[in-house]
C-alpha positions in Angstrom: -60.0 107.1 88.6 -63.8 106.8 89.2 -66.2 106.5 86.1 -67.6 110.3 86.0 -69.6 111.8 84.0 -71.9 108.8 83.6 -74.5 110.5 82.0 -72.6 110.7 78.9 -72.1 107.2 78.7 -75.5 106.3 78.8 -76.5 108.6 76.4 -74.0 107.1 74.0 -75.0 104.1 74.7 -78.7 105.5 73.1 -76.6 106.6 70.5 -75.3 103.2 69.5 -78.4 101.8 68.9 -78.9 104.3 65.3 -75.7 102.2 63.6 -74.6 99.6 66.3 -76.4 96.7 64.5 -75.8 94.7 61.2 -78.8 93.5 59.5 -76.3 90.5 58.4 -74.3 89.0 60.9 -71.8 87.5 58.7 -70.9 91.4 58.6 -70.7 92.0 62.2 -67.4 93.7 61.9 -69.0 96.1 59.3 -71.3 98.8 59.1 -73.1 98.4 56.2 -74.7 101.7 56.2 -72.3 104.0 56.0 -68.8 104.7 54.9 -68.1 107.6 57.4 -68.2 108.0 61.0 -71.1 109.4 63.1 -71.5 112.9 64.5 -70.6 111.9 67.6 -68.3 113.8 70.0 -64.9 111.6 70.0 -64.3 112.8 73.9 -67.3 110.8 74.6 -66.6 107.8 72.3 -63.5 107.5 73.9 -64.7 107.6 77.6 -67.6 104.8 76.1 -64.7 102.4 74.4 -62.2 102.5 77.4 -65.6 101.8 79.6 -67.1 98.8 77.7 -64.0 97.5 77.5 -64.3 96.0 80.9 -67.8 96.7 82.0 -70.1 94.3 79.6 -70.7 91.1 81.3 -71.4 89.6 77.9 -68.0 90.0 76.7 -66.3 89.1 79.7 -68.0 86.3 80.1 -67.9 84.3 76.7 -64.3 85.8 76.6 -62.2 86.2 79.1 -63.8 83.7 81.7 -65.5 81.0 79.8 -61.9 80.6 77.1 -59.2 82.3 78.0 -59.4 81.8 82.0 -60.4 78.6 82.3 -57.5 76.9 79.4 -55.1 78.9 81.4 -56.4 77.1 84.0 -56.8 80.0 86.5 -60.5 79.1 86.8 -62.6 75.9 86.3 -65.9 76.2 85.1 -68.9 73.9 84.6 -69.2 75.0 81.1 -68.2 72.8 77.7 -65.4 75.2 76.8 -63.3 74.0 80.1 -63.8 70.2 78.4 -62.4 71.3 75.4 -65.4 71.5 73.8 -66.6 74.5 71.5 -70.1 73.7 69.6 -72.0 76.0 71.7 -71.8 79.3 69.2 -73.3 81.2 70.5 -70.2 81.5 73.5 -67.9 80.7 70.8 -69.3 83.5 68.5 -69.7 86.3 71.1 -66.6 87.8 72.2 -65.5 87.9 68.1 -69.0 89.7 67.2 -68.8 91.8 70.1 -65.1 93.1 69.7 -66.0 94.0 66.1 -69.7 95.4 66.5 -69.0 97.2 69.3 -65.2 98.0 70.8 -63.9 97.5 66.8 -66.6 99.8 65.4 -65.8 102.8 68.0 -62.8 103.3 68.0 -62.2 102.9 64.3 -64.5 106.0 64.1 -63.4 107.7 66.5 -59.6 107.5 65.6 -60.9 109.0 62.0 -63.0 111.2 63.4 -61.0 112.8 66.0 -58.7 115.8 64.8 -55.9 114.6 63.3 -52.9 114.6 65.2 -54.6 115.1 68.0 -53.4 113.5 71.3 -56.8 112.0 71.7 -56.2 110.4 68.6 -53.4 108.8 69.5 -54.7 107.7 72.8 -57.4 106.2 70.4 -54.9 104.2 68.5 -52.7 103.0 71.3 -56.1 101.9 73.3 -57.3 99.8 69.3 -53.7 98.1 69.6 -54.1 97.1 73.0 -57.7 95.7 72.8 -57.1 93.5 68.9 -54.3 92.2 70.8 -56.3 90.3 72.5 -58.7 89.4 69.8 -55.3 87.7 67.2 -54.1 86.4 70.2 -57.1 84.5 70.6 -57.7 83.3 66.8 -54.8 84.0 64.4 -55.5 85.2 61.7 -58.2 88.7 62.1 -59.8 91.4 59.5 -57.9 94.3 61.1 -56.8 96.7 58.3 -59.9 96.5 56.4 -62.0 95.7 59.2 -64.8 98.2 60.4 -64.6 100.4 57.4 -68.6 99.9 56.5 -70.0 99.3 53.1 -66.6 100.0 51.5 -65.1 96.8 52.6 -68.6 94.9 54.0 -66.2 91.3 53.8 -62.7 92.5 55.1 -60.2 90.1 54.4 -58.3 88.3 57.2 -54.8 89.5 57.6 -52.0 87.2 58.8 -51.0 87.2 61.9 -47.4 88.5 61.3 -48.8 91.5 58.9 -51.1 92.4 62.0 -48.1 92.2 64.1 -45.9 94.5 62.2 -49.0 96.4 61.6 -49.4 96.8 65.5 -45.4 97.9 66.1 -45.8 100.6 63.4 -49.0 102.3 65.1 -48.0 101.8 68.7 -44.4 104.0 68.0 -46.2 106.4 65.5 -48.5 107.3 67.9 -46.4 107.3 71.5 -44.2 109.6 69.7 -46.7 111.7 68.4 -47.9 112.4 71.6 -47.5 115.9 72.9 -47.6 117.6 76.2 -47.8 121.5 74.7 -51.5 120.3 73.1 -54.6 119.5 75.0 -55.3 116.5 76.1 -59.1 115.0 77.0 -58.8 115.0 80.8 -62.4 113.8 82.1 -63.1 112.3 79.1 -59.9 109.9 79.8 -60.9 107.4 82.5 -57.7 105.9 82.4 -54.8 108.3 82.4 -56.8 111.9 83.0 -55.3 113.0 80.0 -51.5 112.6 81.7 -49.3 112.2 78.2 -46.6 110.3 80.3 -48.3 107.6 81.7 -50.1 107.3 78.1 -46.6 106.9 76.6 -45.2 104.8 79.7 -48.6 102.5 78.6 -47.5 102.7 74.9 -43.9 101.3 75.8 -45.1 98.8 77.7 -47.6 97.4 75.3 -44.6 97.3 72.6 -42.7 95.9 75.4 -45.8 92.8 75.8 -45.7 92.3 71.8 -41.8 92.0 71.7 -42.0 89.1 74.2 -45.0 87.5 72.4 -42.9 87.5 69.3 -39.7 86.7 70.8 -39.7 83.1 69.5 -40.6 83.7 66.0 -38.3 87.3 65.1 -36.3 87.6 68.1 -34.2 90.3 66.8 -37.2 92.5 66.1 -38.2 91.3 69.7 -34.7 92.6 71.2 -35.2 95.7 68.8 -38.4 96.8 70.1 -38.0 95.5 73.3 -35.0 97.4 74.7 -36.1 100.7 72.9 -39.1 100.4 75.2 -38.0 99.8 78.3 -35.1 102.4 77.5 -37.5 105.3 76.6 -39.7 104.2 79.8 -42.9 101.7 80.7 -44.7 101.6 83.5 -43.0 101.6 86.5 -44.7 102.0 89.6 -48.2 101.8 91.5 -49.4 105.3 90.0 -48.9 103.9 86.6 -51.3 101.4 86.4 -53.9 101.4 83.8 -56.8 100.3 85.0 -60.6 101.0 85.3 -62.4 101.8 89.0 -66.2 101.2 89.3 -68.8 102.3 92.0 -70.3 99.2 91.9 -73.6 101.4 91.6 -76.4 100.8 88.2 -74.7 97.2 88.0 -75.3 95.4 85.1 -74.5 98.6 83.5 -71.2 100.9 82.8 -70.6 101.4 86.5 -69.8 98.0 87.8 -67.2 95.5 86.6 -68.5 93.0 83.6 -66.4 90.1 85.3 -67.8 90.7 88.6 -71.3 90.5 87.5 -71.0 87.1 86.0 -69.7 86.1 89.5 -72.3 88.1 91.2 -75.6 88.2 89.3 -76.5 84.4 89.6 -76.1 84.5 93.0 -73.5 82.3 94.7 -73.4 79.8 92.1 -70.7 82.3 90.7 -71.5 81.6 88.0 -70.8 78.0 87.9 -67.1 79.0 88.0 -64.1 77.7 90.8 -60.4 78.7 91.2 -58.8 75.6 89.1 -56.8 73.4 91.8 -53.7 74.4 89.5 -54.3 78.2 90.9 -54.8 77.1 94.2 -52.4 74.6 95.0 -50.0 77.0 94.1 -50.9 79.3 96.1 -51.3 77.2 98.9 -48.2 74.8 98.3 -45.7 78.7 98.5 -47.4 79.6 101.3 -48.9 82.9 99.7 -49.9 85.9 101.8 -52.4 86.5 99.3 -55.1 83.4 99.8 -57.3 85.0 102.4 -57.6 88.0 99.6 -58.2 85.9 96.7 -60.5 83.1 98.0 -63.1 81.6 100.2 -65.3 78.5 100.0 -69.3 79.2 100.4 -71.9 77.1 101.0 -74.8 76.7 98.9 -77.0 79.2 101.1 -74.0 82.1 100.1 -72.6 81.7 103.9 -68.8 81.1 104.1 -67.9 77.9 105.4 -65.5 77.8 107.9 -64.9 74.7 108.3 -62.4 75.6 105.2 -59.8 77.5 106.9 -56.6 79.1 105.4 -54.5 76.6 103.6 -57.4 73.7 103.3 -59.1 75.4 100.4 -59.8 73.0 97.4 -59.7 73.9 93.9 -61.7 72.2 91.3 -59.9 70.3 88.2 -60.5 71.5 85.0 -62.3 69.1 82.4 -64.3 67.5 85.3 -67.5 66.2 84.3 -70.8 68.2 85.2 -73.2 67.1 88.3 -70.6 67.5 90.9 -71.1 69.2 93.6 -69.1 72.5 93.3 -69.3 74.3 96.5 -66.7 72.2 97.7 -64.3 74.1 95.9 -62.8 77.5 96.2 -64.4 80.5 94.4 -63.0 84.4 94.1 -64.0 86.3 97.7 -67.0 87.7 96.9 -66.5 90.7 99.2 -63.3 91.7 97.0 -62.0 89.9 93.8 -65.5 89.4 92.4 -67.8 92.5 94.2 -68.9 95.0 91.8 -67.2 97.4 92.3 -63.7 95.3 92.0 -61.4 97.5 89.1 -60.3 96.3 85.6 -56.6 95.9 85.6 -55.7 96.6 81.6 -52.1 96.5 82.8 -50.0 96.6 85.8 -46.9 97.3 87.2 -46.5 93.6 88.1 -46.7 92.7 84.3 -44.2 95.2 83.4 -41.9 94.3 86.1 -41.9 90.4 85.3 -41.7 91.4 81.4 -38.7 93.5 82.3 -37.3 90.7 84.2 -37.4 88.2 81.0 -35.7 90.7 78.7 -33.1 91.2 81.0 -32.5 87.0 80.8 -32.5 87.5 77.4 -29.9 89.8 77.0 -32.2 92.4 75.7 -31.0 95.4 78.4 -28.4 95.7 81.2 -30.2 95.4 84.3 -30.8 92.8 87.6 -33.2 89.7 86.4 -33.7 89.0 90.4 -34.6 92.5 91.2 -37.4 93.2 88.9 -38.4 89.9 89.2 -38.9 90.6 93.1 -40.2 94.0 92.1 -43.1 92.3 90.2 -44.2 90.0 92.9 -44.2 93.2 95.9 -46.2 95.4 92.7 -48.7 92.0 92.5 -49.1 91.9 96.4 -49.8 95.5 96.2 -51.9 95.4 93.3 -55.0 94.4 95.4 -55.1 97.7 97.0 -57.0 98.8 94.1 -59.6 96.4 95.3 -62.4 98.5 97.7 -62.2 96.0 100.4 -59.4 94.3 100.3 -56.9 94.2 103.2 -53.0 95.7 102.7 -50.8 93.1 102.2 -48.1 93.4 105.0 -44.0 94.3 103.7 -42.9 91.5 106.1 -45.2 89.0 104.6 -44.5 89.7 100.8 -40.5 89.2 101.9 -41.2 86.0 103.9 -43.0 84.8 100.7 -40.1 85.9 98.7 -37.8 83.4 100.6 -40.2 80.4 99.8 -38.6 77.5 98.1 -40.1 77.9 95.3 -40.5 81.2 94.9 -36.8 82.5 95.9 -35.2 83.7 92.9 -33.3 80.6 90.9 -31.3 81.8 87.9 -31.6 78.3 86.6 -35.3 78.5 86.7 -36.1 82.4 86.6 -38.4 82.2 83.2 -40.2 79.5 84.4 -40.2 82.0 87.9 -41.3 84.7 86.2 -44.0 83.7 84.4 -45.8 81.9 86.9 -45.9 84.7 89.2 -47.3 86.5 86.2 -49.4 83.9 85.4 -51.0 84.8 89.5 -51.0 88.4 89.0 -53.1 88.3 85.8 -55.7 86.8 87.4 -59.2 87.8 85.8 -57.1 88.9 83.0 -57.7 85.7 81.1 -56.8 87.3 77.5 -53.3 87.8 78.5 -52.8 84.8 81.2 -53.9 82.1 78.5 -51.7 84.3 76.0 -48.2 84.2 78.2 -48.9 80.8 78.9 -48.7 79.8 75.1 -46.1 81.8 74.4 -43.5 80.7 77.6 -44.7 77.1 78.5 -45.5 78.4 82.1 -47.0 77.7 84.3 -46.1 74.0 83.7 -50.3 72.8 83.6 -51.2 69.5 83.3 -53.9 69.0 80.9 -58.0 68.9 82.3 -59.2 65.3 82.9 -61.1 65.7 79.1 -60.0 64.6 75.6 -63.0 67.2 74.0 -61.7 68.8 70.4 -58.1 68.6 70.9 -56.9 65.1 72.1 -56.7 66.1 75.9 -54.5 68.8 75.3 -54.8 72.6 76.3 -56.4 74.6 73.4 -54.2 76.6 71.2 -56.8 79.1 70.0 -60.3 79.5 69.9 -62.6 78.7 66.3 -63.9 81.0 64.1 -67.7 82.0 64.0 -69.4 79.6 61.7 -70.9 83.0 60.7 -67.9 83.8 58.7 -67.5 80.5 57.1 -71.1 81.3 55.6 -71.0 85.3 54.9 -67.2 85.8 54.4 -66.4 82.6 52.7 -63.5 83.4 50.7 -61.6 85.5 53.1 -62.2 83.0 55.5 -61.2 79.9 54.0 -57.9 81.6 53.1 -57.3 82.4 56.9 -58.3 78.5 57.3 -55.5 77.1 55.0 -52.9 78.9 56.8 -53.5 77.0 59.8 -52.2 73.4 60.9 -55.0 71.1 60.9 -57.9 74.1 59.7 -60.0 75.7 62.0 -59.9 73.7 65.1 -58.8 74.6 68.5 -55.4 72.6 68.5 -53.6 74.3 65.3 -50.8 77.0 66.5 -50.7 80.6 65.2 -47.7 82.2 64.3 -46.0 82.9 67.2 -47.1 79.5 69.0 -44.4 77.7 68.7 -43.3 77.1 72.3 
């Protein structure tokens, strides 16, 4: 799944300059210059969207890592966000602005310009839902039904999150049902699945299962209906079904390198100011996890490995610690494996699908063996490390030994916690989903960071809206804020967050 046709992507990136910016940052989620999509090859646009969703350092840094991965306590960073403060407007607004200006605008135009009913159009709809779920799960109510429609709607309303989720479900169900193996499919342009319709159906169904699980605490009957059908219709169930983008590692800070890796690598061994959280490191070490040597190393300030810190003795950085401490005593992601420039971006893993299935079985949505699904999820999470070019495979014996560890061995009375804690580990570097699933499930059982910040010492529940929305889309912003408990603050809970 290496990215081919790089020259197309570069040509397309140049084309973006013709329409990618707005004069008014308050209308960053629209193109005020026109109502109709630009005359760009839809397949070219599809390649660009699939790639840019993970190859852009700016987005990954200020969305995935600074906020989500820190607040999920997979990472701890020397950033204000790790101390529950969001006063830096540049960091705060970056993910929102780029989500609408780049991916949102392009995927909306692509859906409009692609041949109606084509497989390309259905794939684009599925990916649009995949992408926008991340956005609503971070903020709550967002522009969706009226977003990215240009001058026709320069100040889009903020849809209630419940309404957005209902639209997600409808769009996914229609797109999945409309995928047709008898029709042409974009093979070279599809850098995710090479035009494989069955894999796209599995991707769509597994996304439906994720959505069902997210709303399971507020709409249990609908969640059961949607989730059970998704499993019955066929979800991701093998290593070959994983939705991921692989990178050559060339053209760093470009389309052939991982955006997450660029954050860790571009600034040298500083990394950049991220370390593993002590919550994450302690879980790995306390359970003799065979992934330890693949996941982490402790480095000296000159970039060399600190050989005095061996296996089982790495330290995690507590979340919320003050600035000025020596970050080099704490474990980093293994720089030659986990955050190498050619590290993959995993959009949806076999491991997550198995953990979702295990919880669905426990909830009574479908018949099956929850223990088997849970253990299959762990095995899949171990194996997915093989997608990293420099990783050594973890032996079957090591995996089976891990499954018998005291806190890992399946226990029906603690199964929900076990499933979601293992999912948290498997979702490393997908901070968007790790943070959302933590808020939905309540697991792993995390202790708040050593800080008070804007959330009175509690792990934040959402990110504040950009100030620009308050200034330039005032009426719609105010209506959305009025629906939040406590207003536009990071301690306010969104619709599905009731755990």
